[in-house]
DRENLUMKE-198731 format. One record per residue (C-alpha): x, y, z; residue in three letters. Coordinates in steps of 0.2 Angstrom, whole numbers, padded with zeros to 4 digits, always signed. Example, Ala and Ser with C-alpha at 12.3 -4.5 7.8 and 13.67 -1.06 7.14 Angstrom:
# residues 2
+0062-0022+0039ALA/+0068-0005+0036SER/
This chain:
# residues 418
+0113+0085-0016UNK/+0106+0073-0002UNK/+0088+0072+0005UNK/+0085+0085+0018UNK/+0072+0087+0032UNK/+0066+0103+0040UNK/+0053+0103+0054UNK/+0041+0118+0053UNK/+0035+0128+0069UNK/+0019+0118+0069UNK/+0028+0101+0069UNK/+0024+0097+0051UNK/+0039+0088+0044UNK/+0046+0095+0027UNK/+0056+0082+0017UNK/+0066+0087+0001UNK/+0076+0078-0012UNK/+0083+0088-0027UNK/+0083+0079-0044UNK/+0089+0093-0055UNK/+0089+0082-0071UNK/+0070+0082-0072UNK/+0058+0096-0077UNK/+0045+0092-0064UNK/+0042+0093-0045UNK/+0031+0081-0035UNK/+0023+0087-0019UNK/+0015+0075-0007UNK/+0005+0079+0009UNK/+0005+0063+0019UNK/-0006+0060+0034UNK/+0000+0046+0046UNK/-0018+0040+0047UNK/-0025+0025+0037UNK/-0039+0013+0038UNK/-0031+0003+0052UNK/-0034+0018+0064UNK/-0053+0016+0062UNK/-0065+0007+0073UNK/-0077-0006+0065UNK/-0090+0008+0065UNK/-0078+0020+0057UNK/-0072+0008+0043UNK/-0070+0018+0027UNK/-0070+0036+0035UNK/-0051+0039+0030UNK/-0055+0035+0012UNK/-0071+0045+0012UNK/-0061+0060+0018UNK/-0049+0058+0004UNK/-0063+0060-0008UNK/-0070+0075+0000UNK/-0055+0085+0000UNK/-0057+0087-0019UNK/-0075+0093-0018UNK/-0074+0111-0014UNK/-0066+0123-0002UNK/-0069+0141+0004UNK/-0060+0147-0011UNK/-0064+0135-0025UNK/-0078+0123-0030UNK/-0073+0105-0037UNK/-0073+0111-0055UNK/-0062+0125-0051UNK/-0050+0114-0042UNK/-0049+0103-0057UNK/-0047+0117-0069UNK/-0033+0125-0059UNK/-0022+0110-0060UNK/-0027+0105-0078UNK/-0023+0122-0085UNK/-0004+0121-0080UNK/-0003+0103-0086UNK/-0002+0096-0069UNK/-0008+0081-0059UNK/-0018+0081-0043UNK/-0023+0065-0035UNK/-0023+0055-0018UNK/-0023+0038-0011UNK/-0028+0030+0005UNK/-0018+0015+0013UNK/-0019+0005+0029UNK/-0007+0016+0038UNK/-0006+0032+0029UNK/-0015+0044+0017UNK/-0007+0054+0003UNK/-0013+0069-0007UNK/-0001+0074-0020UNK/+0002+0085-0035UNK/+0015+0084-0049UNK/+0019+0100-0059UNK/+0033+0108-0069UNK/+0046+0118-0059UNK/+0039+0134-0064UNK/+0022+0130-0056UNK/+0028+0123-0039UNK/+0020+0137-0029UNK/+0003+0134-0037UNK/+0005+0115-0032UNK/+0009+0120-0014UNK/-0006+0133-0014UNK/-0019+0120-0021UNK/-0013+0106-0008UNK/-0015+0119+0006UNK/-0032+0125+0001UNK/-0040+0108-0001UNK/-0032+0102+0016UNK/-0036+0117+0027UNK/-0051+0125+0018UNK/-0062+0110+0012UNK/-0081+0113+0017UNK/-0088+0095+0018UNK/-0105+0101+0012UNK/-0120+0090+0015UNK/-0124+0089-0004UNK/-0106+0085-0009UNK/-0106+0071+0005UNK/-0121+0063-0002UNK/-0115+0064-0020UNK/-0098+0057-0016UNK/-0106+0043-0005UNK/-0114+0037-0021UNK/-0097+0037-0030UNK/-0089+0027-0016UNK/-0102+0014-0015UNK/-0100+0012-0034UNK/-0081+0010-0031UNK/-0084-0003-0018UNK/-0096-0013-0029UNK/-0083-0011-0044UNK/-0070-0020-0033UNK/-0082-0034-0028UNK/-0086-0036-0047UNK/-0067-0039-0050UNK/-0064-0056-0042UNK/-0045-0056-0045UNK/-0044-0040-0035UNK/-0058-0043-0022UNK/-0050-0060-0017UNK/-0036-0050-0009UNK/-0048-0039+0001UNK/-0056-0055+0007UNK/-0039-0063+0011UNK/-0034-0048+0022UNK/-0050-0050+0032UNK/-0048-0069+0034UNK/-0030-0068+0038UNK/-0032-0054+0051UNK/-0049-0057+0058UNK/-0057-0043+0067UNK/-0041-0032+0067UNK/-0043-0015+0058UNK/-0028-0020+0047UNK/-0039-0033+0039UNK/-0054-0021+0036UNK/-0057-0015+0018UNK/-0049+0002+0015UNK/-0064+0009+0006UNK/-0076+0003+0020UNK/-0092-0007+0017UNK/-0108-0003+0009UNK/-0116-0003+0027UNK/-0103+0008+0035UNK/-0102+0021+0020UNK/-0121+0022+0019UNK/-0123+0028+0037UNK/-0108+0041+0039UNK/-0115+0058+0043UNK/-0106+0075+0041UNK/-0103+0075+0060UNK/-0094+0058+0059UNK/-0083+0065+0045UNK/-0079+0081+0053UNK/-0076+0073+0070UNK/-0064+0060+0062UNK/-0055+0073+0052UNK/-0052+0084+0067UNK/-0047+0070+0078UNK/-0034+0062+0066UNK/-0028+0074+0054UNK/-0016+0083+0066UNK/-0001+0094+0062UNK/+0011+0082+0071UNK/+0005+0068+0059UNK/+0008+0078+0043UNK/+0023+0076+0032UNK/+0026+0087+0016UNK/+0037+0076+0004UNK/+0044+0085-0011UNK/+0055+0078-0024UNK/+0061+0084-0041UNK/+0069+0100-0049UNK/+0067+0110-0034UNK/+0076+0125-0025UNK/+0078+0121-0007UNK/+0076+0138+0000UNK/+0061+0141-0011UNK/+0053+0125-0005UNK/+0056+0129+0013UNK/+0048+0146+0011UNK/+0033+0139+0002UNK/+0031+0126+0015UNK/+0031+0139+0029UNK/+0019+0150+0019UNK/+0006+0138+0014UNK/+0007+0125+0028UNK/+0017+0133+0043UNK/+0003+0143+0050UNK/-0010+0130+0050UNK/-0011+0121+0066UNK/-0022+0106+0069UNK/-0023+0098+0086UNK/-0033+0084+0093UNK/-0034+0071+0106UNK/-0038+0055+0096UNK/-0024+0041+0097UNK/-0021+0029+0083UNK/-0028+0011+0085UNK/-0012+0002+0079UNK/-0016-0013+0088UNK/-0004-0027+0082UNK/-0013-0040+0071UNK/-0012-0058+0074UNK/-0014-0069+0059UNK/-0027-0083+0057UNK/-0025-0099+0048UNK/-0037-0111+0040UNK/-0048-0113+0024UNK/-0060-0099+0020UNK/-0071-0102+0005UNK/-0082-0088-0002UNK/-0094-0095-0015UNK/-0099-0086-0030UNK/-0104-0091-0047UNK/-0088-0088-0057UNK/-0079-0097-0071UNK/-0063-0098-0062UNK/-0058-0101-0044UNK/-0048-0086-0037UNK/-0036-0091-0023UNK/-0025-0081-0011UNK/-0014-0092+0001UNK/-0002-0086+0014UNK/+0002-0081+0031UNK/+0012-0070+0043UNK/+0027-0060+0037UNK/+0039-0048+0046UNK/+0037-0029+0049UNK/+0043-0015+0038UNK/+0058-0012+0049UNK/+0063-0030+0052UNK/+0079-0034+0043UNK/+0072-0051+0038UNK/+0061-0041+0025UNK/+0076-0042+0013UNK/+0077-0061+0012UNK/+0058-0063+0013UNK/+0056-0052-0002UNK/+0070-0062-0010UNK/+0062-0078-0007UNK/+0045-0071-0014UNK/+0055-0065-0029UNK/+0062-0083-0032UNK/+0045-0092-0030UNK/+0034-0080-0039UNK/+0042-0064-0043UNK/+0042-0064-0062UNK/+0041-0074-0078UNK/+0056-0084-0074UNK/+0051-0088-0056UNK/+0048-0106-0050UNK/+0029-0105-0049UNK/+0026-0096-0065UNK/+0037-0109-0074UNK/+0030-0125-0066UNK/+0012-0120-0065UNK/+0010-0109-0081UNK/+0024-0113-0093UNK/+0026-0132-0091UNK/+0008-0136-0087UNK/-0003-0122-0094UNK/-0014-0122-0078UNK/-0016-0104-0076UNK/-0014-0087-0085UNK/-0005-0079-0069UNK/+0002-0085-0053UNK/+0013-0074-0042UNK/+0019-0072-0024UNK/+0021-0056-0014UNK/+0027-0049+0003UNK/+0019-0033+0010UNK/+0026-0025+0026UNK/+0017-0014+0039UNK/+0022-0006+0055UNK/+0021-0021+0067UNK/+0018-0035+0055UNK/+0018-0041+0037UNK/+0011-0055+0025UNK/+0018-0067+0013UNK/+0006-0074+0000UNK/+0004-0083-0016UNK/-0011-0080-0028UNK/-0018-0088-0044UNK/-0034-0090-0053UNK/-0039-0107-0062UNK/-0053-0119-0065UNK/-0059-0127-0049UNK/-0054-0144-0056UNK/-0036-0139-0056UNK/-0036-0134-0037UNK/-0028-0149-0029UNK/-0015-0150-0043UNK/-0010-0132-0041UNK/-0009-0133-0022UNK/+0001-0149-0024UNK/+0014-0140-0036UNK/+0015-0125-0024UNK/+0018-0136-0009UNK/+0030-0146-0018UNK/+0041-0131-0023UNK/+0041-0125-0006UNK/+0047-0142+0001UNK/+0060-0143-0013UNK/+0067-0127-0007UNK/+0067-0133+0011UNK/+0076-0149+0007UNK/+0088-0144-0007UNK/+0090-0125-0003UNK/+0095-0112-0016UNK/+0112-0111-0024UNK/+0124-0097-0024UNK/+0119-0094-0042UNK/+0101-0093-0037UNK/+0105-0080-0024UNK/+0115-0070-0036UNK/+0102-0069-0049UNK/+0089-0064-0036UNK/+0099-0050-0029UNK/+0102-0043-0047UNK/+0083-0044-0050UNK/+0079-0035-0034UNK/+0092-0021-0037UNK/+0086-0019-0054UNK/+0068-0018-0049UNK/+0072-0006-0035UNK/+0082+0006-0046UNK/+0070+0006-0061UNK/+0056+0010-0049UNK/+0064+0025-0042UNK/+0067+0034-0059UNK/+0052+0046-0057UNK/+0048+0060-0045UNK/+0032+0052-0039UNK/+0041+0036-0033UNK/+0055+0047-0025UNK/+0042+0057-0016UNK/+0034+0041-0010UNK/+0050+0034-0004UNK/+0055+0050+0006UNK/+0038+0050+0015UNK/+0038+0031+0019UNK/+0056+0031+0025UNK/+0051+0045+0037UNK/+0035+0036+0043UNK/+0043+0019+0046UNK/+0062+0023+0050UNK/+0061+0041+0055UNK/+0075+0045+0043UNK/+0079+0045+0024UNK/+0086+0028+0019UNK/+0099+0031+0005UNK/+0097+0019-0010UNK/+0115+0014-0008UNK/+0111+0007+0009UNK/+0096-0003+0003UNK/+0107-0010-0011UNK/+0121-0014+0002UNK/+0108-0024+0012UNK/+0102-0034-0003UNK/+0120-0038-0007UNK/+0124-0043+0010UNK/+0110-0057+0010UNK/+0116-0075+0013UNK/+0109-0092+0009UNK/+0107-0094+0028UNK/+0096-0078+0029UNK/+0085-0086+0015UNK/+0084-0102+0025UNK/+0079-0093+0041UNK/+0064-0084+0034UNK/+0059-0100+0025UNK/+0058-0109+0042UNK/+0050-0094+0050UNK/+0037-0088+0038UNK/+0035-0100+0023UNK/+0024-0113+0033UNK/+0009-0120+0022UNK/+0002-0129+0037UNK/+0000-0113+0046UNK/-0006-0103+0031UNK/-0023-0095+0028UNK/-0032-0099+0011UNK/-0045-0088+0004UNK/-0055-0094-0011UNK/-0068-0084-0021UNK/-0078-0093-0034UNK/-0086-0111-0036UNK/-0085-0123-0021UNK/-0071-0135-0021UNK/-0071-0153-0013UNK/-0057-0153+0000UNK/-0054-0159+0017UNK/-0045-0148+0030UNK/-0034-0133+0027UNK/-0022-0133+0012UNK/-0004-0137+0018UNK/-0011-0152+0026UNK/-0018-0160+0010UNK/
């Protein structure tokens, strides 16, 4: 049975995809609000609210919430992104109503008590510091900031020590009431489900709640910056993230851009992994990636190595890009990339979590369910000319932004012009 969509009376969208060969059901409550909706003063509020929805409701305290899901062998969790937030539970088919009820309770009945806010503030501050103490993770946070400047898309999802330290209960409630609106909610359900039962549960636990507000999302398109942005810290290795503008989530160029990223740094057989690690032993890991958002995207290459290897690695990466630009890819290269992309896609969608995620993000960005066969067909339809087009549009080292974290390096001017 194909995926289906029902709109509840209060405008919450209910999405369903039956997967009857599995024993579980994954239920996600998505809010079309993320860190890019925040002002600089609000940076981190979306993530703070994500934490607070697990800290007690009018019906349960935090321990009781945890026990309710543990005693049925389920999972209850959440994550905050730049353009959305998701609260989800995964349970056996026999406990699907309990999953709906718990999600409804934490969303509609959370208390946001002062003592819980203060306790969780400490947890979040430790989370921020943990990321800052993990340089191969923190360099990406710095890269987003350097690439997008003052745009909210470049701000850290968790906020900063400064912003998180000063949030008040009034700030949290005002932001929640202004952004977590019925019209911005999506219920995404995938797994061993009965359509009629899920609709009844959606109406029972979410259909009567109506959240209305006047706040509008920020969603200001981000302009990318270039140049060299060193962040000095006493570390053994220099952590590097180097990249620039990519295309939006809905742009058809995302397929060839992802294909080019796969070819350059998408696995152990990729050009960069082979040239930099396998042939020369300069790094433990080097890879490229493409991320796509509503209005924009990024392409980036990242590695960690001793600072003495900096110029050599930059030269190899630049050389590989120029080799592709001058020689192009072969038909065999393209065929292998397509098979890798299709394999990665299909294997990633074997679980109910990933299918639930796909249902929701399809609705957020495309306003419809995008069948897997359609995605595979788009991959198969890629041509060498498509690869060449994105190469000339997006893979431009002279316009890239480079972020480094670690010891200082001796260099003149931005990389790409070295």
